[in-house]
N, C-alpha and C positions, 0 to 999 in steps of 0.2 A: 662017223665021219662028220655029219652035220649033227651039232649038239643044237638041241633046242631050247632057247630060252623063255622061260615063262615069268611073265611080269604079273606081280600080284598086286592087286589095289588094297588097301585097307584104310579105314577110316579110323582106325586105332591110333592115338598119339603115342609117339615114342618119347622115351623118357631120356632126357639129357644128363650129361654127366656133370655140368657145371651151371653156374648161373646164367640166368639170358641177360646180355648185355643191354642196358637201358639207352635208349636214344634221346632222352630227354635234355642231354648235356648238349647236343648239338642244336637242337631247338633253341637252347639258350643263347648259344652261340651266334645263331643266326638272326636271332631277335636283336642281339646287343650289337650286331655288325650293323643292322638296318638301323637302328637308333642313332650309332655313331656316325653312319655314312649320313644319314638324313639331317643330322645336326651339323656335320661339317658342310654339307651342300647349304644348309640354311644359312650358316654364318657367312659363307662365301656369298651367297646372295645379299645377304643383308649389307656387307662392306661394298660391294658392288653398288647396291641402291643408294647406300649413303655418300660414295665418290660420285655418282651420277647427280645426286641432288645437290652436293656441292658445286660441281662444275655449273649445274642449271642456275643456282642462287649467284654464282659471279657473274655469268652472263647477263642474267637479269638485273643485278646490279650495275653493270657496265652500260646497259641499255636505259635505265633509270636515269645514271649521271648524265649520259648523251642527251635524253629529253630534257633532263632540267636545263643544260647549256642551251639548248635549243629555245625551251621557253624564255629564258633569260633574253635570250636576242632577240626573239619575237617580240618580248614586252617593250625592250628598248627601240625597236624599230616602230612599234605602235606608238610610242611615246614621242617619237619625232614626227611621225605622221600627225598626230593630233596638234603638235606646236606648229606645223606648217599650216594646218588648218584654220589656227587661230590667226597665224600669220596673214594668210589669205583674206580671212575675213576682215581683219583689221586694214589690209591694204583695199579692200573693194569698198571700204566705208570712204577712203581718202581719195579715190580715184578721181581724176578730173573727167567730167563728161564733155561731150562735143560742144554742147553750148558754153559752157564753162571756158573751153579753150577759144572759142569764136569770141566770145565776150573780152578775153585778155588780149588776143591778137586785134581787135579793133581798138582797145584802149592803147596797145603799144603804137598802133598806126598813128593813132592821135598824137600821143607824146612825141613819135618820130616826125609828124608833121610840124608841131609846134617847134622842135627844136631846130627844124630845118628853115622854118619862117625866121625863128629867131636869129639863126644862124646868117640867114641872107640879109636881115635888117642890120646886124652888126658889120656885115660886111660893107653894106651900103654907107652906114654912118662911118665907117674906116676910110671908104673910098672918098665920101665928102671931106672928111677931115683932112686927108691926103691932098685933095683938090684945093682946100683952102689953104693948105700949108706952102702948095706950091706957088699959090697966088700971091702970097705975102712974101 
């Protein structure tokens, strides 16, 4: 009823009927696949890097153009400020001091007084002439 199975261990090699299949072709395929994949990934990374470099260069050039315009405007405003400073210095040398104004005022008052006196003298002369004409 029960059949007893005995397993025998042996250290002897068995002989095969055919050639042993070589696994070196699969190893070559794996290396070739790895190299092809690494090359594709490297190419994709390089293309991405070149695109990012192009975009970054474009934005740097835009910033440089904007900076150039800003510098030109700043130089123009600095020239205007320099011109205004020169004008102010020129006017400062030409300004009238309080003493000068008082001297001119006093001279004007003297001339006005002289004109008033001359006017009054002329008026009195005309009045005297008018009186003489009335008498004659």
